[in-house]
C-alpha atoms as one frame of an Amber mdcrd trajectory, in Angstrom:
protein
  79.076  95.041 -37.200  79.765  98.354 -35.511  79.157  98.987 -31.829  78.389
 102.079 -29.765  80.253 101.875 -26.452  79.625 103.898 -23.306  82.047 104.528
 -20.442  79.733 105.503 -17.575  78.658 104.211 -14.218  75.797 101.717 -14.495
  75.818 101.889 -18.317  76.278  98.767 -20.404  79.691  98.586 -22.060  78.043
  98.173 -25.474  74.867 100.255 -25.742  73.924  99.392 -29.328  75.145  97.605
 -32.415  74.648  98.248 -36.123  74.324  95.187 -38.331  74.093  94.779 -42.081
  71.069  92.700 -43.032  70.447  91.405 -46.571  69.296  94.716 -48.024  69.596
  97.257 -45.200  71.356  98.255 -41.974  69.701  97.827 -38.570  70.533  99.349
 -35.171  69.803  97.118 -32.180  69.820  98.168 -28.511  71.835  95.960 -26.168
  69.078  95.904 -23.548  65.778  97.357 -22.377  67.444 100.106 -20.330  69.241
 101.603 -23.339  67.373 104.499 -24.955  68.182 104.997 -28.622  66.811 107.803
 -30.767  66.901 107.909 -34.551  65.962 111.295 -36.014  64.649 112.441 -32.586
  62.271 109.451 -32.338  62.771 106.815 -29.629  63.373 103.378 -31.113  60.546
 101.090 -29.994  61.076  97.342 -29.835  64.839  97.657 -29.524  65.674  97.828
 -33.233  65.177 100.019 -36.295  66.235 100.059 -39.925  68.713 102.836 -40.753
  68.987 105.015 -43.837  71.892 107.199 -44.951  71.758 110.551 -43.162  69.836
 109.281 -40.105  70.907 110.930 -36.845  71.523 108.374 -34.104  71.495 109.468
 -30.455  72.600 107.236 -27.569  73.179 108.856 -24.164  74.993 112.107 -25.003
  76.474 110.777 -28.248  75.080 111.956 -31.591  76.215 110.470 -34.895  75.133
 110.617 -38.511  74.736 107.226 -40.194  76.222 106.748 -43.647  76.962 103.692
 -45.751
């Protein structure tokens, strides 16, 4: 598991986590107030499957996912 941590006022300490499922990786938001974008699309339902090269955006952090 990998986590995305934020150091801001009123922000959760862990904003999102990336887990390895059986055959894929999944990003999961830590709560309803956390807005996650993958490839400029807001993640609905709090989780989304990730593919290599996906661009993850949480707050002002942008990262490229790779396996």
